[in-house]
N, CA, C and O of each residue as an XYZ file, in Angstrom:
376
protein
N     -18.574    -86.316    -18.039
C     -18.665    -86.112    -19.411
C     -17.855    -86.429    -20.208
O     -17.432    -85.700    -21.105
N     -17.391    -88.029    -19.903
C     -16.073    -88.075    -20.116
C     -16.022    -88.552    -22.256
O     -15.136    -88.728    -23.092
N     -17.527    -88.564    -22.239
C     -17.799    -88.773    -23.916
C     -17.799    -87.193    -24.558
O     -18.179    -87.050    -25.720
N     -17.288    -85.820    -23.630
C     -17.202    -84.814    -24.556
C     -16.152    -84.532    -24.964
O     -15.169    -84.609    -24.226
N     -16.048    -84.091    -26.362
C     -14.737    -83.197    -27.078
C     -15.278    -81.934    -26.933
O     -16.306    -81.499    -26.414
N     -13.974    -81.263    -27.741
C     -14.252    -79.531    -27.901
C     -13.595    -79.371    -29.016
O     -12.655    -80.088    -29.360
N     -14.164    -78.160    -29.834
C     -12.770    -77.847    -31.142
C     -13.220    -76.034    -31.124
O     -14.220    -75.414    -30.760
N     -12.178    -75.734    -31.593
C     -12.105    -74.294    -32.241
C     -12.249    -74.246    -33.589
O     -11.373    -74.817    -34.239
N     -13.200    -73.667    -34.223
C     -13.252    -73.591    -35.522
C     -13.158    -72.019    -35.917
O     -13.446    -71.014    -35.268
N     -12.534    -72.226    -37.520
C     -12.163    -70.521    -38.042
C     -13.014    -70.555    -39.440
O     -12.486    -71.111    -40.403
N     -13.939    -70.143    -39.540
C     -14.699    -70.326    -40.966
C     -14.412    -69.335    -41.937
O     -14.420    -68.208    -41.441
N     -14.131    -69.368    -43.294
C     -13.643    -68.555    -44.097
C     -14.420    -68.845    -44.888
O     -14.922    -69.965    -44.982
N     -14.744    -67.563    -45.846
C     -15.387    -67.552    -46.958
C     -16.642    -66.163    -46.826
O     -16.549    -65.114    -46.188
N     -17.407    -66.508    -47.416
C     -18.654    -65.513    -47.524
C     -19.706    -66.043    -46.395
O     -20.661    -66.748    -46.719
N     -19.476    -65.673    -45.120
C     -19.843    -66.172    -43.669
C     -20.355    -65.060    -42.939
O     -21.059    -65.319    -41.963
N     -20.109    -63.750    -43.261
C     -20.786    -62.893    -42.629
C     -21.821    -62.045    -43.308
O     -21.600    -61.692    -44.467
N     -23.207    -61.590    -42.554
C     -23.962    -60.912    -43.282
C     -25.111    -62.012    -44.037
O     -25.987    -61.567    -44.778
N     -25.015    -63.073    -43.825
C     -25.756    -64.167    -44.141
C     -26.037    -64.913    -43.184
O     -26.072    -66.121    -43.422
N     -26.280    -64.511    -42.024
C     -27.541    -65.130    -41.012
C     -26.507    -66.213    -40.613
O     -27.145    -67.096    -40.040
N     -25.448    -66.474    -40.653
C     -24.389    -67.900    -40.433
C     -24.541    -67.827    -38.996
O     -25.108    -68.804    -38.508
N     -24.147    -66.840    -38.123
C     -24.384    -66.931    -36.606
C     -25.440    -67.768    -35.945
O     -25.337    -68.771    -35.239
N     -26.884    -66.828    -36.521
C     -27.629    -67.374    -35.702
C     -28.267    -69.136    -36.392
O     -28.528    -70.117    -35.696
N     -28.349    -69.048    -37.675
C     -28.492    -70.305    -37.991
C     -27.421    -71.173    -37.420
O     -27.814    -72.265    -37.008
N     -26.176    -70.916    -37.313
C     -25.459    -71.859    -36.522
C     -26.197    -72.580    -34.991
O     -26.299    -73.735    -34.578
N     -26.577    -71.358    -34.510
C     -26.734    -71.008    -33.066
C     -28.282    -72.357    -33.062
O     -28.323    -73.249    -32.215
N     -29.064    -72.240    -33.851
C     -30.178    -72.965    -34.458
C     -29.857    -74.837    -34.451
O     -30.485    -75.749    -33.914
N     -28.613    -74.834    -35.297
C     -28.080    -76.390    -35.476
C     -27.661    -76.727    -34.469
O     -28.004    -77.841    -34.074
N     -26.879    -76.028    -33.756
C     -26.041    -76.375    -32.432
C     -26.948    -77.011    -31.321
O     -26.720    -77.949    -30.557
N     -28.539    -75.845    -31.539
C     -29.047    -76.648    -30.189
C     -30.043    -77.761    -30.473
O     -30.640    -78.493    -29.683
N     -30.077    -77.694    -32.050
C     -30.861    -78.797    -32.542
C     -29.881    -80.395    -32.143
O     -30.367    -81.470    -31.789
N     -28.402    -80.058    -32.352
C     -27.941    -81.013    -31.943
C     -27.173    -81.424    -30.744
O     -26.447    -82.388    -30.498
N     -27.520    -80.505    -30.154
C     -27.467    -80.503    -28.302
C     -25.889    -80.132    -28.274
O     -25.191    -80.627    -27.389
N     -25.338    -79.279    -29.222
C     -24.190    -79.070    -28.947
C     -23.917    -77.446    -27.998
O     -24.812    -76.603    -28.059
N     -22.726    -77.174    -27.229
C     -22.701    -76.631    -26.023
C     -21.558    -75.474    -26.704
O     -20.745    -76.028    -27.443
N     -21.379    -74.007    -26.572
C     -20.220    -73.107    -26.934
C     -20.867    -71.924    -27.345
O     -21.972    -71.662    -26.870
N     -20.260    -71.070    -28.274
C     -20.346    -70.044    -29.040
C     -20.045    -69.715    -30.447
O     -19.313    -70.386    -31.173
N     -20.555    -68.826    -30.719
C     -19.949    -68.475    -32.526
C     -20.372    -66.787    -32.405
O     -21.298    -66.193    -31.854
N     -18.923    -66.265    -33.402
C     -18.917    -64.986    -33.402
C     -18.259    -64.678    -34.413
O     -17.321    -65.368    -34.813
N     -18.795    -63.189    -35.197
C     -17.733    -62.677    -35.849
C     -16.474    -62.355    -35.677
O     -16.166    -61.998    -34.540
N     -15.426    -62.387    -36.710
C     -13.796    -61.940    -36.511
C     -13.950    -60.353    -37.057
O     -15.058    -60.021    -37.479
N     -13.087    -59.576    -37.055
C     -12.624    -58.366    -37.913
C     -12.060    -58.882    -39.351
O     -11.722    -58.071    -40.213
N     -11.994    -60.079    -39.518
C     -10.885    -60.123    -40.768
C     -12.219    -61.004    -41.744
O     -11.992    -61.390    -42.890
N     -13.369    -61.180    -41.162
C     -14.383    -61.630    -42.357
C     -14.503    -62.991    -42.103
O     -15.195    -63.750    -42.781
N     -13.766    -63.347    -41.027
C     -14.239    -64.885    -40.503
C     -15.300    -65.281    -39.756
O     -16.142    -64.464    -39.383
N     -15.360    -66.415    -39.496
C     -16.636    -66.574    -37.894
C     -15.876    -67.287    -37.173
O     -15.181    -68.073    -37.818
N     -15.748    -67.303    -36.027
C     -14.973    -68.093    -35.225
C     -16.153    -69.056    -34.110
O     -17.067    -68.489    -33.512
N     -16.016    -69.833    -34.060
C     -16.974    -70.722    -33.080
C     -15.755    -71.847    -32.030
O     -14.552    -72.098    -31.957
N     -16.869    -72.171    -31.474
C     -16.235    -72.800    -29.814
C     -17.637    -74.054    -29.937
O     -18.841    -73.821    -29.839
N     -17.011    -75.264    -30.156
C     -17.908    -76.746    -30.006
C     -17.550    -77.318    -29.123
O     -16.388    -77.461    -28.741
N     -18.852    -77.869    -28.520
C     -18.550    -78.600    -27.415
C     -19.890    -79.859    -27.385
O     -21.103    -79.671    -27.476
N     -19.112    -81.176    -27.219
C     -20.539    -82.412    -27.131
C     -20.042    -83.714    -27.336
O     -18.836    -83.931    -27.224
N     -20.801    -84.558    -27.611
C     -20.728    -85.727    -27.577
C     -19.985    -85.899    -29.285
O     -20.425    -85.181    -30.183
N     -19.122    -86.670    -29.502
C     -18.508    -86.732    -30.300
C     -19.192    -86.686    -31.919
O     -18.824    -86.137    -32.958
N     -20.486    -87.638    -31.524
C     -21.229    -87.667    -33.071
C     -21.925    -86.124    -33.213
O     -22.259    -85.544    -34.246
N     -21.996    -85.789    -32.183
C     -22.883    -84.346    -32.505
C     -21.816    -83.162    -32.956
O     -22.026    -82.244    -33.749
N     -20.491    -83.486    -32.141
C     -19.296    -82.456    -32.752
C     -19.401    -82.684    -34.497
O     -19.556    -81.827    -35.367
N     -19.259    -84.121    -34.624
C     -18.927    -84.006    -36.377
C     -20.177    -83.383    -37.085
O     -20.027    -82.887    -38.201
N     -21.345    -83.390    -36.508
C     -22.517    -83.404    -37.557
C     -22.691    -81.900    -37.462
O     -23.380    -81.340    -38.315
N     -21.805    -80.821    -35.953
C     -22.441    -79.385    -36.655
C     -21.318    -78.962    -37.371
O     -21.379    -77.950    -38.069
N     -20.242    -79.665    -37.268
C     -18.834    -79.513    -38.051
C     -19.268    -79.749    -39.381
O     -18.809    -79.028    -40.266
N     -20.194    -80.771    -39.703
C     -20.441    -80.760    -41.225
C     -21.576    -79.882    -41.597
O     -22.027    -79.556    -42.695
N     -21.874    -79.626    -40.525
C     -23.080    -78.243    -41.084
C     -22.041    -77.253    -41.305
O     -22.111    -76.862    -42.470
N     -21.198    -76.745    -40.723
C     -20.411    -75.550    -40.545
C     -19.546    -75.401    -42.148
O     -19.262    -74.358    -42.738
N     -19.310    -76.618    -42.505
C     -18.704    -76.743    -43.975
C     -19.687    -76.363    -45.211
O     -19.207    -76.123    -46.319
N     -21.307    -76.313    -44.932
C     -22.185    -75.548    -45.631
C     -22.998    -74.585    -45.292
O     -23.669    -73.976    -46.126
N     -23.032    -74.289    -43.734
C     -23.682    -73.053    -43.410
C     -24.679    -72.776    -44.227
O     -24.675    -73.295    -45.344
N     -25.863    -71.794    -43.787
C     -26.755    -71.569    -44.374
C     -27.165    -71.444    -45.698
O     -26.058    -71.517    -46.233
N     -28.084    -71.286    -46.764
C     -28.484    -70.969    -47.862
C     -27.511    -70.265    -48.682
O     -26.968    -70.706    -49.695
N     -27.314    -68.903    -48.035
C     -26.947    -67.812    -48.728
C     -24.825    -67.664    -47.915
O     -24.030    -66.724    -47.907
N     -24.752    -68.775    -47.513
C     -23.510    -68.628    -46.924
C     -22.625    -69.480    -48.460
O     -23.113    -70.150    -49.369
N     -21.180    -69.064    -48.184
C     -20.176    -70.031    -49.264
C     -19.180    -69.954    -48.506
O     -18.537    -68.920    -48.325
N     -18.844    -71.560    -47.741
C     -17.820    -71.341    -47.032
C     -16.771    -72.338    -47.790
O     -16.853    -73.417    -48.376
N     -15.664    -71.330    -47.443
C     -14.172    -71.870    -48.583
C     -13.380    -72.984    -47.942
O     -12.984    -73.973    -48.559
N     -13.137    -72.704    -46.389
C     -12.198    -73.336    -45.905
C     -12.663    -73.294    -44.404
O     -13.361    -72.360    -44.009
N     -12.250    -74.365    -43.528
C     -12.429    -74.563    -41.988
C     -11.032    -75.107    -41.776
O     -10.398    -75.887    -42.486
N     -10.660    -74.455    -40.517
C      -9.245    -74.276    -39.399
C     -10.260    -75.138    -38.532
O     -11.439    -74.790    -38.477
N      -9.770    -76.355    -37.798
C     -10.643    -77.225    -36.661
C      -9.180    -77.370    -36.183
O      -8.148    -77.563    -36.824
N      -9.467    -77.177    -34.515
C      -8.121    -77.293    -33.701
C      -9.205    -77.841    -32.159
O     -10.165    -77.315    -31.597
N      -8.375    -79.219    -31.910
C      -8.917    -79.715    -30.891
C      -8.615    -78.867    -29.574
O      -7.571    -78.215    -29.558
N      -9.329    -78.842    -28.646
C      -9.301    -78.324    -27.268
C      -9.733    -79.086    -26.441
O      -9.983    -80.252    -26.747
N      -9.916    -78.627    -25.248
C     -10.240    -78.954    -23.887
C     -11.658    -78.642    -23.638
O     -12.051    -77.482    -23.769
N     -12.431    -79.563    -23.298
C     -13.919    -79.316    -23.030
C     -14.244    -77.972    -21.693
O     -13.691    -77.903    -20.595
N     -14.946    -77.351    -22.071
C     -14.804    -75.884    -20.671
C     -16.438    -76.089    -19.853
O     -16.965    -75.335    -19.035
N     -16.888    -77.223    -20.356
C     -18.230    -77.441    -19.900
C     -19.356    -76.144    -19.336
O     -19.881    -75.710    -18.311
N     -19.257    -75.873    -21.102
C     -19.975    -74.667    -21.685
C     -21.505    -74.765    -21.145
O     -21.709    -75.821    -20.547
N     -22.567    -73.937    -21.220
C     -24.032    -74.127    -20.492
C     -24.676    -73.285    -22.112
O     -24.506    -72.066    -22.132
N     -25.240    -73.801    -23.141
C     -26.088    -73.935    -24.294
C     -24.996    -72.781    -24.997
O     -23.929    -72.184    -24.851
N     -25.981    -72.954    -25.723
C     -25.130    -72.253    -27.216
C     -25.309    -70.623    -27.328
O     -26.423    -70.149    -27.104
N     -24.468    -69.967    -27.592
C     -24.359    -68.257    -27.532
C     -23.687    -67.485    -28.663
O     -22.560    -67.846    -29.002
N     -24.253    -66.491    -29.258
C     -23.986    -65.916    -30.445
C     -23.060    -64.818    -29.186
O     -23.405    -64.324    -28.112
N     -22.083    -64.793    -29.794
C     -21.263    -63.641    -28.590
C     -21.078    -62.155    -30.281
O     -21.039    -61.956    -31.495
N     -21.045    -61.691    -29.114
C     -20.415    -60.122    -29.954
C     -19.288    -60.268    -31.204
O     -18.435    -61.153    -31.154
N     -19.346    -59.562    -32.040
C     -18.002    -59.448    -32.818
C     -16.685    -59.321    -31.933
O     -16.692    -58.822    -30.807
N     -15.601    -59.807    -32.539
C     -14.621    -59.780    -31.675
C     -13.771    -58.579    -32.022
O     -12.770    -58.318    -31.355
């Protein structure tokens, strides 16, 4: 998997209570992304995404919009090493 990249995302705005996590799971599966997403106590959503560079860019672009009810104001993205995740999961809130 030498073409695999990974990023950690912190998504700000109205992103909780709007079906963001489940919508992201569906979009990630559609794009072939592995990783996870969860709500944080501070009202943000945190995600770990891993996959081919084009797919990672595609899901990150989706994260800037989110589902129809969301209002994303900011995303912090940090490159990280791939951990060879399997599938994409919605984790319990942190």
